[in-house]
C-alpha positions as CSV (number, residue, x, y, z in Angstrom):
1,M,-49.1,-121.1,91.5
2,F,-52.0,-118.5,92.1
3,E,-50.8,-117.0,88.8
4,R,-51.3,-119.7,87.1
5,V,-54.5,-120.4,88.3
6,R,-56.0,-116.7,87.7
7,K,-54.2,-116.6,84.1
8,I,-56.3,-119.7,83.0
9,I,-59.6,-118.5,85.0
10,V,-58.9,-115.3,82.8
11,E,-58.2,-116.6,79.7
12,E,-60.6,-120.0,79.6
13,L,-63.7,-118.1,81.4
14,G,-63.3,-114.6,80.3
15,R,-62.8,-113.3,83.6
16,D,-61.3,-110.3,85.0
17,E,-58.0,-110.5,86.2
18,S,-58.8,-108.0,89.0
19,D,-61.4,-109.8,89.9
20,V,-59.6,-113.2,90.6
21,K,-58.5,-112.9,93.6
22,P,-57.7,-115.8,96.2
23,D,-60.7,-115.6,98.5
24,A,-63.0,-114.8,95.1
25,D,-65.7,-117.2,95.6
26,L,-66.4,-118.8,92.1
27,R,-69.8,-119.1,92.0
28,N,-70.5,-116.0,93.5
29,D,-68.0,-113.3,92.9
30,L,-67.2,-114.7,89.7
31,G,-70.5,-115.7,88.3
32,I,-69.2,-119.4,86.9
33,S,-71.3,-121.4,86.2
34,S,-71.4,-125.6,86.6
35,L,-70.6,-126.0,82.8
36,E,-67.5,-123.3,83.2
37,F,-66.0,-124.9,86.1
38,L,-65.9,-128.0,84.8
39,N,-64.3,-126.4,81.7
40,A,-61.9,-124.8,84.1
41,V,-61.0,-127.8,85.4
42,I,-60.0,-130.0,82.4
43,A,-57.7,-126.9,81.5
44,F,-55.9,-126.9,84.7
45,E,-56.0,-130.6,84.7
46,D,-53.7,-130.4,81.7
47,E,-52.4,-127.4,82.8
48,F,-50.7,-129.2,86.1
49,G,-50.9,-132.4,85.0
50,I,-53.2,-133.7,87.4
51,S,-56.5,-135.5,88.1
52,F,-59.2,-133.5,90.0
53,D,-61.1,-136.7,91.7
54,E,-65.0,-135.8,91.2
55,N,-65.8,-136.2,95.2
56,D,-63.7,-133.0,95.8
57,L,-65.6,-130.5,93.4
58,D,-68.0,-129.5,95.7
59,G,-65.6,-128.6,98.3
60,L,-64.1,-126.0,95.5
61,V,-65.5,-122.8,96.4
62,T,-63.1,-120.0,96.3
63,V,-59.7,-119.3,94.1
64,G,-57.7,-120.5,96.7
65,D,-59.2,-123.6,97.5
66,I,-58.3,-124.7,93.4
67,V,-54.8,-123.4,94.1
68,D,-54.5,-125.5,97.6
69,Y,-55.6,-128.1,96.1
70,V,-53.3,-128.2,92.9
71,E,-50.7,-127.9,95.2
72,N,-51.8,-130.5,97.4
73,K,-51.9,-133.0,94.3
74,A,-48.7,-131.9,92.6
75,V,-47.0,-132.4,96.0
76,C,-48.6,-136.2,95.9
77,K,-47.8,-136.6,92.0
78,N,-44.1,-135.8,92.8
79,A,-43.8,-137.9,96.0
């Protein structure tokens, strides 16, 4: 799952693959703006067939947070 999330961040947001690590802070380490973050969320929704809850977005601080969120949503969707 991490590899798929990293691929989206690299391809959609133009970040260097070596910088996209599970503990990388989206804003501070990767410099992702609010608009870029929303574009990434749309790409994640399309890629994984899930919907992000708007109330959960502020809690997504690191790449690992996104991976965990997507994994949890995918499990719930398939349950």
